[in-house]
VONU-161495 format. One record per residue (C-alpha): residue in one letter; x, y, z. Coordinates in nm, 3 decimals. Example, Ala and Ser with C-alpha at 12.3 -4.5 7.8 and 13.67 -1.06 7.14 Angstrom:
<sites>
resn/u/v/w
A/1.230/-0.450/0.780
S/1.367/-0.106/0.714
</sites>
This chain:
<sites>
resn/u/v/w
M/1.513/1.208/-5.222
T/1.254/0.931/-5.261
T/0.902/0.949/-5.121
S/0.996/0.677/-4.869
E/1.300/0.872/-4.749
A/1.093/1.187/-4.712
Q/0.835/0.996/-4.506
E/1.106/0.860/-4.278
R/1.251/1.206/-4.219
A/0.905/1.341/-4.143
R/0.840/1.059/-3.895
A/1.174/1.121/-3.725
S/1.096/1.490/-3.691
R/0.751/1.419/-3.543
R/0.893/1.154/-3.311
E/1.125/1.406/-3.150
S/0.877/1.689/-3.120
P/0.747/1.733/-2.761
G/0.382/1.648/-2.690
S/0.337/1.493/-3.033
R/0.045/1.277/-3.145
R/0.285/0.981/-3.135
G/0.253/0.957/-2.757
E/-0.125/0.939/-2.785
L/-0.096/0.669/-3.050
L/0.138/0.464/-2.830
A/-0.098/0.496/-2.532
A/-0.381/0.375/-2.754
A/-0.165/0.093/-2.887
A/-0.075/-0.018/-2.533
A/-0.444/-0.027/-2.437
C/-0.532/-0.228/-2.748
F/-0.249/-0.477/-2.701
D/-0.345/-0.519/-2.336
E/-0.713/-0.578/-2.408
L/-0.700/-0.759/-2.744
G/-0.356/-0.919/-2.759
Y/-0.110/-0.881/-3.042
S/-0.302/-1.062/-3.315
G/-0.633/-0.896/-3.222
T/-0.488/-0.546/-3.250
T/-0.486/-0.364/-3.584
V/-0.365/-0.026/-3.703
E/-0.728/0.074/-3.755
L/-0.817/-0.012/-3.393
I/-0.518/0.180/-3.258
A/-0.608/0.485/-3.467
A/-0.972/0.466/-3.357
R/-0.867/0.434/-2.991
A/-0.651/0.745/-3.033
R/-0.943/0.921/-3.204
T/-0.748/0.977/-3.519
S/-0.712/0.820/-3.864
R/-0.509/0.547/-4.028
P/-0.309/0.801/-4.235
T/-0.223/0.987/-3.913
F/-0.101/0.661/-3.758
Y/0.134/0.606/-4.051
A/0.255/0.964/-4.026
Y/0.411/0.872/-3.689
L/0.466/0.495/-3.699
R/0.560/0.255/-3.977
S/0.352/-0.039/-3.859
K/0.183/-0.225/-3.576
D/0.519/-0.393/-3.513
E/0.687/-0.057/-3.459
A/0.408/0.046/-3.221
F/0.453/-0.275/-3.023
L/0.829/-0.226/-3.007
A/0.784/0.131/-2.880
V/0.538/0.010/-2.614
T/0.789/-0.261/-2.517
E/1.061/0.002/-2.471
Q/0.830/0.209/-2.249
I/0.745/-0.093/-2.031
C/1.113/-0.189/-2.004
A/1.201/0.163/-1.888
R/0.936/0.144/-1.614
L/1.058/-0.196/-1.498
E/1.418/-0.079/-1.488
A/1.318/0.221/-1.278
T/1.201/-0.015/-1.002
Q/1.565/-0.081/-0.910
Q/1.599/0.273/-0.789
L/1.673/0.363/-0.426
D/1.825/0.667/-0.258
D/2.134/0.628/-0.037
I/2.158/0.257/-0.113
E/2.462/0.207/0.109
S/2.280/0.331/0.417
V/1.959/0.132/0.365
P/1.933/-0.209/0.539
P/1.950/-0.497/0.286
L/1.612/-0.634/0.394
T/1.449/-0.297/0.323
V/1.619/-0.275/-0.017
L/1.516/-0.626/-0.120
R/1.159/-0.588/-0.001
A/1.116/-0.247/-0.163
T/1.254/-0.349/-0.501
T/1.057/-0.676/-0.502
R/0.737/-0.486/-0.431
A/0.813/-0.209/-0.683
F/0.895/-0.458/-0.959
A/0.577/-0.661/-0.902
E/0.364/-0.345/-0.891
A/0.520/-0.225/-1.218
V/0.429/-0.555/-1.383
F/0.076/-0.527/-1.244
A/0.046/-0.169/-1.371
S/0.109/-0.287/-1.726
G/-0.184/-0.529/-1.719
S/-0.113/-0.819/-1.954
L/0.155/-0.634/-2.151
V/0.456/-0.787/-1.974
S/0.322/-1.136/-2.041
L/0.262/-1.040/-2.404
I/0.612/-0.894/-2.439
D/0.763/-1.207/-2.285
S/0.572/-1.416/-2.538
R/0.649/-1.195/-2.840
A/1.018/-1.192/-2.748
G/1.043/-1.550/-2.875
L/0.880/-1.460/-3.207
D/1.013/-1.112/-3.287
P/1.395/-1.085/-3.277
V/1.389/-0.708/-3.224
V/1.148/-0.730/-2.931
G/1.350/-1.027/-2.805
E/1.670/-0.821/-2.806
V/1.511/-0.533/-2.613
W/1.354/-0.770/-2.361
S/1.663/-0.986/-2.307
T/1.881/-0.675/-2.269
L/1.653/-0.544/-1.995
R/1.643/-0.881/-1.815
H/2.023/-0.905/-1.832
R/2.070/-0.556/-1.686
L/1.821/-0.616/-1.406
N/1.972/-0.954/-1.317
R/2.328/-0.819/-1.327
R/2.246/-0.529/-1.095
Y/2.057/-0.751/-0.852
A/2.336/-1.010/-0.841
H/2.597/-0.735/-0.804
Y/2.409/-0.594/-0.505
L/2.380/-0.935/-0.338
T/2.746/-1.027/-0.389
G/2.853/-0.687/-0.257
L/2.687/-0.736/0.082
A/2.906/-0.796/0.385
P/2.989/-1.161/0.459
G/2.728/-1.318/0.683
T/2.455/-1.073/0.578
I/2.282/-1.326/0.355
D/2.298/-1.700/0.292
P/2.156/-1.753/-0.060
C/2.020/-2.097/-0.150
T/2.205/-2.089/-0.483
P/2.469/-1.859/-0.638
P/2.335/-1.501/-0.679
D/2.365/-1.497/-1.057
R/2.130/-1.796/-1.081
L/1.911/-1.693/-0.790
V/1.820/-1.353/-0.937
V/1.706/-1.515/-1.263
M/1.478/-1.749/-1.070
L/1.330/-1.468/-0.859
G/1.280/-1.244/-1.162
D/1.109/-1.519/-1.359
S/0.877/-1.589/-1.068
I/0.761/-1.227/-1.046
I/0.733/-1.172/-1.422
R/0.534/-1.488/-1.492
G/0.321/-1.471/-1.178
A/0.244/-1.100/-1.177
A/0.178/-1.100/-1.551
R/-0.074/-1.380/-1.503
L/-0.251/-1.170/-1.238
G/-0.236/-0.846/-1.435
H/-0.609/-0.786/-1.405
A/-0.668/-0.954/-1.068
S/-0.818/-0.779/-0.765
A/-0.607/-0.556/-0.540
E/-0.635/-0.815/-0.263
V/-0.503/-1.096/-0.483
R/-0.219/-0.875/-0.606
E/-0.120/-0.779/-0.253
Q/-0.115/-1.143/-0.144
F/0.106/-1.226/-0.443
I/0.351/-0.950/-0.349
D/0.362/-1.068/0.013
D/0.428/-1.424/-0.102
Q/0.704/-1.310/-0.339
I/0.871/-1.110/-0.062
R/0.864/-1.406/0.176
M/1.001/-1.637/-0.093
M/1.278/-1.387/-0.171
E/1.372/-1.368/0.199
R/1.398/-1.747/0.222
C/1.590/-1.788/-0.104
V/1.832/-1.503/-0.031
G/1.874/-1.626/0.325
I/1.800/-1.311/0.517
A/1.611/-1.290/0.846
A/1.248/-1.181/0.813
D/1.228/-0.949/1.112
A/0.907/-0.766/1.013
P/0.599/-0.827/0.796
P/0.655/-0.753/0.422
R/0.389/-0.480/0.401
A/0.568/-0.259/0.655
D/0.809/-0.113/0.397
G/0.584/0.146/0.238
A/0.676/0.313/-0.090
H/1.031/0.297/-0.214
P/1.243/0.605/-0.304
D/1.436/0.676/-0.627
A/1.805/0.610/-0.746
A/1.988/0.309/-0.889
V/2.055/-0.017/-0.710
T/2.408/-0.082/-0.832
</sites>
Protein backbone atom coordinates (compact mmCIF):
# COMPACT_ATOMS: atom_id res chain seq x y z
CA MET A 1 0.00 0.00 0.00
CA THR A 2 1.38 3.43 -0.93
CA THR A 3 1.60 6.35 1.49
CA SER A 4 -1.15 8.11 -0.50
CA GLU A 5 -3.47 5.11 -0.25
CA ALA A 6 -2.85 4.85 3.48
CA GLN A 7 -3.68 8.55 3.91
CA GLU A 8 -6.93 8.12 1.98
CA ARG A 9 -7.98 5.18 4.13
CA ALA A 10 -7.17 7.14 7.27
CA ARG A 11 -9.22 10.11 6.04
CA ALA A 12 -12.15 7.85 5.21
CA SER A 13 -12.04 6.31 8.67
CA ARG A 14 -11.93 9.73 10.36
CA ARG A 15 -14.71 11.04 8.11
CA GLU A 16 -17.08 8.35 9.32
CA SER A 17 -16.23 8.56 13.00
CA PRO A 18 -18.92 10.41 15.02
CA GLY A 19 -18.04 13.81 16.49
CA SER A 20 -14.79 13.97 14.56
CA ARG A 21 -12.59 17.03 14.10
CA ARG A 22 -13.77 17.09 10.48
CA GLY A 23 -17.07 18.70 11.49
CA GLU A 24 -15.22 21.47 13.30
CA LEU A 25 -13.01 22.03 10.27
CA LEU A 26 -16.05 22.26 7.97
CA ALA A 27 -17.74 24.76 10.30
CA ALA A 28 -14.57 26.83 10.25
CA ALA A 29 -14.35 26.52 6.48
CA ALA A 30 -17.96 27.68 6.07
CA ALA A 31 -17.27 30.74 8.24
CA CYS A 32 -14.13 31.58 6.27
CA PHE A 33 -15.81 31.17 2.89
CA ASP A 34 -18.73 33.30 4.06
CA GLU A 35 -16.54 36.11 5.37
CA LEU A 36 -13.59 36.02 2.94
CA GLY A 37 -14.95 34.42 -0.22
CA TYR A 38 -13.42 31.48 -2.02
CA SER A 39 -10.18 33.09 -3.17
CA GLY A 40 -9.58 34.80 0.18
CA THR A 41 -9.85 31.55 2.12
CA THR A 42 -6.79 29.36 2.65
CA VAL A 43 -6.13 26.05 4.37
CA GLU A 44 -4.11 27.94 6.98
CA LEU A 45 -7.03 30.28 7.76
CA ILE A 46 -9.46 27.38 8.05
CA ALA A 47 -7.11 25.52 10.40
CA ALA A 48 -6.58 28.65 12.50
CA ARG A 49 -10.34 29.26 12.68
CA ALA A 50 -10.80 25.68 13.89
CA ARG A 51 -7.97 26.20 16.40
CA THR A 52 -5.92 23.42 14.94
CA SER A 53 -2.99 22.98 12.55
CA ARG A 54 -2.44 22.61 8.83
CA PRO A 55 -1.35 18.95 9.22
CA THR A 56 -4.58 18.25 11.13
CA PHE A 57 -6.58 19.82 8.29
CA TYR A 58 -4.93 17.48 5.79
CA ALA A 59 -5.58 14.53 8.07
CA TYR A 60 -9.32 15.03 7.41
CA LEU A 61 -9.55 16.87 4.08
CA ARG A 62 -7.50 16.72 0.90
CA SER A 63 -7.75 20.40 -0.01
CA LYS A 64 -9.66 23.66 0.19
CA ASP A 65 -11.69 22.42 -2.78
CA GLU A 66 -12.81 19.35 -0.85
CA ALA A 67 -13.75 21.54 2.11
CA PHE A 68 -15.82 23.79 -0.15
CA LEU A 69 -17.54 20.79 -1.73
CA ALA A 70 -18.42 19.39 1.70
CA VAL A 71 -19.81 22.77 2.79
CA THR A 72 -21.82 22.88 -0.46
CA GLU A 73 -23.32 19.47 0.31
CA GLN A 74 -24.30 20.63 3.80
CA ILE A 75 -25.99 23.77 2.45
CA CYS A 76 -27.81 21.75 -0.22
CA ALA A 77 -29.15 19.36 2.43
CA ARG A 78 -30.52 22.30 4.44
CA LEU A 79 -32.17 23.83 1.40
CA GLU A 80 -33.76 20.53 0.42
CA ALA A 81 -35.16 20.14 3.93
CA THR A 82 -37.22 23.30 3.43
CA GLN A 83 -39.61 21.35 1.20
CA GLN A 84 -40.76 19.35 4.17
CA LEU A 85 -44.34 19.46 5.48
CA ASP A 86 -46.43 17.05 7.55
CA ASP A 87 -49.75 15.76 6.19
CA ILE A 88 -49.25 17.56 2.89
CA GLU A 89 -52.56 16.37 1.46
CA SER A 90 -54.56 17.94 4.27
CA VAL A 91 -52.77 21.31 4.26
CA PRO A 92 -54.33 24.13 2.16
CA PRO A 93 -52.18 24.91 -0.92
CA LEU A 94 -51.77 28.55 0.09
CA THR A 95 -50.35 27.48 3.46
CA VAL A 96 -47.97 25.01 1.79
CA LEU A 97 -46.70 27.53 -0.73
CA ARG A 98 -46.26 30.30 1.81
CA ALA A 99 -44.53 28.04 4.32
CA THR A 100 -42.07 26.55 1.84
CA THR A 101 -41.31 29.95 0.29
CA ARG A 102 -40.55 31.38 3.72
CA ALA A 103 -38.52 28.34 4.83
CA PHE A 104 -36.43 28.35 1.66
CA ALA A 105 -35.65 32.07 1.89
CA GLU A 106 -34.77 31.76 5.59
CA ALA A 107 -32.44 28.84 4.82
CA VAL A 108 -30.64 30.95 2.22
CA PHE A 109 -30.40 33.82 4.72
CA ALA A 110 -29.04 31.47 7.39
CA SER A 111 -26.12 30.57 5.14
CA GLY A 112 -25.00 34.19 4.80
CA SER A 113 -23.24 34.65 1.46
CA LEU A 114 -22.54 30.94 0.96
CA VAL A 115 -25.46 30.24 -1.40
CA SER A 116 -24.38 33.10 -3.64
CA LEU A 117 -20.81 31.78 -3.54
CA ILE A 118 -21.94 28.24 -4.36
CA ASP A 119 -24.05 29.52 -7.25
CA SER A 120 -21.00 31.35 -8.58
CA ARG A 121 -18.54 28.48 -8.05
CA ALA A 122 -20.93 26.07 -9.76
CA GLY A 123 -19.98 27.63 -13.09
CA LEU A 124 -16.26 27.20 -12.40
CA ASP A 125 -16.00 23.88 -10.56
CA PRO A 126 -17.70 20.96 -12.37
CA VAL A 127 -18.07 18.90 -9.18
CA VAL A 128 -19.71 21.74 -7.26
CA GLY A 129 -21.78 22.46 -10.37
CA GLU A 130 -23.07 18.89 -10.44
CA VAL A 131 -24.07 18.94 -6.77
CA TRP A 132 -25.75 22.33 -7.13
CA SER A 133 -27.60 21.54 -10.37
CA THR A 134 -28.79 18.21 -8.95
CA LEU A 135 -30.27 19.97 -5.94
CA ARG A 136 -31.94 22.65 -8.08
CA HIS A 137 -33.40 19.97 -10.36
CA ARG A 138 -34.84 18.00 -7.42
CA LEU A 139 -36.34 21.08 -5.80
CA ASN A 140 -37.87 22.30 -9.06
CA ARG A 141 -39.24 18.86 -9.93
CA ARG A 142 -40.93 18.47 -6.54
CA TYR A 143 -42.39 21.97 -6.63
CA ALA A 144 -43.73 21.52 -10.17
CA HIS A 145 -45.10 18.09 -9.27
CA TYR A 146 -46.98 19.58 -6.33
CA LEU A 147 -48.46 22.38 -8.44
CA THR A 148 -49.56 20.10 -11.27
CA GLY A 149 -51.12 17.69 -8.77
CA LEU A 150 -53.50 20.30 -7.34
CA ALA A 151 -57.19 20.04 -8.17
CA PRO A 152 -58.31 21.88 -11.33
CA GLY A 153 -59.27 25.46 -10.57
CA THR A 154 -57.11 25.63 -7.44
CA ILE A 155 -54.42 27.69 -9.14
CA ASP A 156 -54.01 29.63 -12.38
CA PRO A 157 -50.23 29.84 -13.01
CA CYS A 158 -48.94 32.61 -15.26
CA THR A 159 -46.70 30.13 -17.10
CA PRO A 160 -46.35 26.32 -17.11
CA PRO A 161 -45.32 25.01 -13.64
CA ASP A 162 -42.03 23.54 -14.80
CA ARG A 163 -40.89 26.98 -16.00
CA LEU A 164 -42.57 28.90 -13.20
CA VAL A 165 -40.77 27.05 -10.40
CA VAL A 166 -37.37 27.79 -11.97
CA MET A 167 -38.22 31.49 -12.09
CA LEU A 168 -39.43 31.57 -8.47
CA GLY A 169 -36.42 29.60 -7.24
CA ASP A 170 -33.98 31.87 -9.06
CA SER A 171 -35.66 34.92 -7.58
CA ILE A 172 -35.27 33.67 -4.01
CA ILE A 173 -31.73 32.33 -4.44
CA ARG A 174 -30.33 35.45 -6.09
CA GLY A 175 -32.28 37.92 -3.96
CA ALA A 176 -31.87 36.26 -0.58
CA ALA A 177 -28.20 35.52 -1.24
CA ARG A 178 -27.64 39.21 -1.99
CA LEU A 179 -29.24 40.09 1.35
CA GLY A 180 -27.44 37.39 3.32
CA HIS A 181 -26.11 39.86 5.89
CA ALA A 182 -28.96 42.39 5.78
CA SER A 183 -31.03 43.41 8.81
CA ALA A 184 -33.90 41.26 10.07
CA GLU A 185 -36.35 43.92 8.90
CA VAL A 186 -34.99 43.93 5.36
CA ARG A 187 -35.02 40.13 5.26
CA GLU A 188 -38.62 39.97 6.46
CA GLN A 189 -39.71 42.47 3.83
CA PHE A 190 -37.96 40.40 1.16
CA ILE A 191 -39.78 37.25 2.31
CA ASP A 192 -43.14 39.05 2.30
CA ASP A 193 -42.46 40.34 -1.22
CA GLN A 194 -41.46 36.88 -2.44
CA ILE A 195 -44.62 35.35 -0.98
CA ARG A 196 -46.82 37.95 -2.66
CA MET A 197 -45.03 37.47 -5.97
CA MET A 198 -45.43 33.69 -5.67
CA GLU A 199 -49.17 34.09 -5.02
CA ARG A 200 -49.58 36.26 -8.12
CA CYS A 201 -47.46 34.04 -10.36
CA VAL A 202 -49.06 30.80 -9.19
CA GLY A 203 -52.50 32.39 -9.42
CA ILE A 204 -53.84 31.65 -5.99
CA ALA A 205 -56.02 33.97 -3.91
CA ALA A 206 -54.15 35.86 -1.18
CA ASP A 207 -56.72 35.58 1.59
CA ALA A 208 -54.42 36.50 4.51
CA PRO A 209 -51.17 38.40 5.08
CA PRO A 210 -48.00 36.35 4.35
CA ARG A 211 -46.62 36.58 7.91
CA ALA A 212 -49.61 34.77 9.40
CA ASP A 213 -48.26 31.29 8.57
CA GLY A 214 -45.80 30.86 11.41
CA ALA A 215 -43.18 28.12 11.35
CA HIS A 216 -43.56 25.22 8.98
CA PRO A 217 -43.56 21.53 10.06
CA ASP A 218 -41.43 18.65 8.71
CA ALA A 219 -41.94 15.96 5.87
CA ALA A 220 -41.49 15.98 2.10
CA VAL A 221 -43.48 18.03 -0.38
CA THR A 222 -43.88 15.45 -3.12
